[in-house]
C-alpha positions as CSV (number, residue, x, y, z in Angstrom):
1,M,-7.2,-21.2,20.1
2,A,-4.6,-20.2,17.5
3,T,-2.2,-17.4,18.3
4,T,-0.3,-15.0,16.0
5,K,2.1,-13.7,18.6
6,N,5.2,-14.7,16.7
7,R,3.9,-14.4,13.1
8,V,5.6,-11.7,11.2
9,G,4.4,-12.4,7.6
10,G,2.2,-14.5,5.5
11,T,-1.5,-14.1,4.6
12,V,-2.9,-10.7,3.8
13,F,-6.3,-9.4,2.8
14,L,-6.8,-6.2,0.8
15,S,-10.1,-4.3,0.3
16,V,-10.9,-1.1,-1.6
17,N,-14.1,0.6,-0.3
18,G,-15.0,-2.6,1.3
19,E,-14.6,-4.7,-1.8
20,R,-12.2,-7.7,-1.3
21,M,-9.5,-7.8,-4.0
22,A,-7.9,-11.0,-5.4
23,L,-4.2,-10.7,-4.5
24,V,-1.4,-12.7,-6.3
25,G,1.6,-10.9,-5.0
26,N,3.2,-9.0,-2.2
27,V,1.5,-6.0,-0.5
28,K,3.8,-3.1,0.2
29,V,2.7,-0.3,2.6
30,G,4.7,2.9,3.1
31,G,4.7,6.6,3.6
32,F,3.7,6.4,7.3
33,S,6.8,8.2,8.5
34,P,8.6,11.2,7.1
35,M,11.8,10.9,5.1
36,R,14.8,12.1,7.0
37,E,18.0,13.4,5.3
38,A,21.2,14.4,7.0
39,Q,22.1,18.1,6.8
40,N,25.9,18.3,6.5
41,G,28.0,21.4,7.2
42,P,31.6,21.9,6.1
43,V,32.9,20.3,9.2
44,E,30.2,18.1,10.7
45,T,26.7,16.8,10.4
46,N,24.3,19.4,11.8
47,G,21.3,17.2,12.1
48,F,18.6,16.2,9.7
49,I,15.7,17.7,7.7
50,E,12.3,16.0,7.3
51,K,10.2,15.9,4.2
52,A,6.7,14.5,4.0
53,R,6.2,11.2,2.1
54,T,3.0,10.3,0.2
55,P,1.3,7.4,2.0
56,F,0.7,4.3,-0.3
57,I,-0.4,0.7,-0.6
58,E,0.9,-1.3,-3.5
59,C,0.2,-4.9,-4.6
60,E,-0.2,-7.3,-7.4
61,L,-3.9,-8.2,-8.2
62,S,-5.3,-11.1,-10.2
63,Y,-6.9,-9.8,-13.4
64,R,-10.0,-11.9,-13.1
65,A,-13.0,-11.5,-15.3
66,D,-15.0,-9.8,-12.5
67,L,-12.4,-7.0,-12.0
68,D,-13.4,-3.7,-13.5
69,L,-9.9,-2.5,-14.4
70,V,-11.0,0.9,-15.8
71,R,-13.1,1.7,-12.7
72,H,-10.3,0.7,-10.3
73,A,-7.5,2.4,-12.2
74,N,-9.5,5.7,-12.0
75,I,-10.7,5.5,-8.4
76,D,-10.6,8.5,-6.2
77,E,-11.6,9.3,-2.6
78,A,-11.2,5.6,-1.6
79,T,-10.4,3.7,1.5
80,V,-7.9,1.0,1.0
81,A,-7.3,-1.5,3.9
82,A,-4.6,-4.2,4.2
83,E,-5.2,-6.8,7.0
84,L,-1.7,-8.2,7.7
85,A,-0.9,-11.7,9.0
86,N,0.8,-10.2,12.1
87,G,-2.5,-8.7,13.2
88,H,-1.8,-5.2,12.0
89,L,-4.3,-3.2,9.9
90,A,-3.1,-0.5,7.5
91,V,-5.8,1.9,6.3
92,L,-5.1,4.4,3.6
93,S,-7.7,7.2,3.6
94,D,-8.8,9.7,0.9
95,A,-6.9,7.5,-1.6
96,W,-6.6,7.6,-5.4
97,A,-5.3,5.1,-8.0
98,A,-1.7,6.0,-8.9
99,G,0.8,4.7,-11.4
100,D,0.3,2.8,-14.6
101,W,-1.8,-0.2,-13.6
102,D,-0.1,-2.3,-16.2
103,F,-1.6,-5.7,-17.1
104,E,0.7,-8.7,-17.5
105,N,-0.9,-11.4,-19.6
106,E,1.4,-14.3,-18.9
107,E,0.5,-14.5,-15.2
108,G,-2.8,-12.6,-15.4
109,K,-1.8,-9.9,-13.0
110,I,-1.9,-6.1,-12.5
111,T,0.5,-4.0,-10.5
112,A,-1.9,-1.7,-8.5
113,R,-1.0,1.3,-6.4
114,W,-3.0,3.7,-4.3
115,E,-1.7,6.9,-2.8
116,G,-3.6,9.0,-0.3
117,R,-3.6,11.7,2.3
118,R,-3.4,9.7,5.5
119,I,-2.4,6.2,6.5
120,T,-2.8,4.5,9.9
121,I,-1.3,1.3,11.0
122,D,-2.9,-0.4,14.1
């Protein structure tokens, strides 16, 4: 039986509303913790302040003939899931397509980004 105890990176699977996406690049997951910034006084650091961050999942997709780019670039109220090689699962809920979704012809890829209201990592 294979084990992934020491695996920290590698393969990843991404799906949007249950539809498996064809990845060609890295997957980036963020916004699961608040942004902290030091609050400095005239003499010392007083502590920190926290600001909410927008949860997101970002990746590069293969622009295959079966990918409906317009539909995906306008998606809303989606669930985006990234199954990571280390066994963790990141799920972005109530998500929408964000950013430009630019198409790069030379390598046939699209930079895709979804932002949402909640993200969990198990």
